[in-house]
N, C-alpha and C positions, 0 to 999 in steps of 0.2 A: 799871208806870207806862206810860201811853200817851204816845207821842211822835209828832208829825207833822212831817215835814220837807218843805217845799215847795221846788220848784226856783226858781231866779231867774226873774223875769218878763222884762221887757225893753221895748225901744222898737221901734215899727214905724211905717211910713207907712200911711196909709189904703189899703186894698186888700191889705195884706200879711197875713202869717200868723205866729202864735206858738203854741207848745205848752207848756202847763203840766203839771207832774206833782207828785204828793204821795205820799210814802212814809210808811206807818204802821207803827209798831213797838209791841210790848207788847199787841197785840190782834189776834185773828183777825177778818178782815173778812167772813168767810163769812156771818155772820148780821146784817149791817148794810147798809142802803142808805147811799149817800154822795152828797155834793152839792158844788157850787161856789156860792159867794156872791161878791158884789163890793160895794165901797163907794166911790163917787166922793167927791171933796172936797165937804164940806158936805152930803152926802146920807146917807140911811139905808142900812144894809146890805140888799141885795136878793138873792133867789135867782136864780141863773143857770140851773142845770141840776141834775137829780137822776137817779141810776141805782140800780136795786134791787140787792139782794144777789146775785141771779143774774147780773146784767149783761145781761139780755135787753134788746136795744136798743128793741124795740117798746114797752117799758114805761118808757122814759125820758121825762122832762119837761124842757121848755125854756121860759124866759120868752120872750114874743113877739118881743122885739127882737133875739134871737140865733138864732131858728129859721132853719134852712137855712144858717147860717154856722158855728155852733159844734157840736162833737160831743164828748160825754162818753163815756168808756170806763174800764174797770178791768181789772186783772190780779190776781185774788185770790191766785194762787200767789205773787206777789211783793208782795202787800199794797200795791198802788199804784193811784192814781186819776189820770186824765189829762183834759185839756181841750184839744182841738184847736180853735184859733180862726182862721178864714179870713175873708177879705174884711173885715178890721178897719176900724172906723170911729172917728173921734175920740170919739164918745159911749161907746166901750168903755173909755176911760181910767178906771182905778180900781185900788184895791187888791183883789186876788182872794184869797179864802180857801177852802181845802178844808175839808170837814166830814164827820164821821162822824155819821150820824143814829141816833136811838134805835130806829127801826123797820126792818124788813127791806124793806118796800115803799115806793115813792114814791106816797103818796096825794095827795088834793086839797090837803093841808096841806104839801106838800113844801117850800115856801119859808119855812115858819115857823121862825124862829130858835130858839124854845123847844123845838123837836123835835131840836135838835142836841145830841149828847152830847160831842163833842170838836171843837175848832177848830184849824186850822193857824195858823201865825204870820202869814200873809199875804205876798203878793208883788206888787210894783207893775208894772202894765202901762200903758204910755203910747203913745197912737196920735196921730200928727201928721197934719195935712191936707196 
């Protein structure tokens, strides 16, 4: 049985930083790409970032609004996924979800929710101005 445990999110002021983590058990992540999604109040869940199975940074994808501020990474030996969030903005306030995707690579459909095999439980991030 696959289980995904996300770290607690938290609150930060604009310009601050937070780091999210996600630990997966019951599944080897070596053959799966992983992603972070977020959902603001009253909004649809959107893709934030995607990292391929190899963890090669030059193959990562980011939604435009977080490019240059967020960094996705993974540790396959520990079955963990991370999201370093810097220079946070109030618009980053949302519930953040880690995801194990069905494919090994992050293709043009990296943000498609139907390509997610497993979801984390979500963690709240709140950024104040």
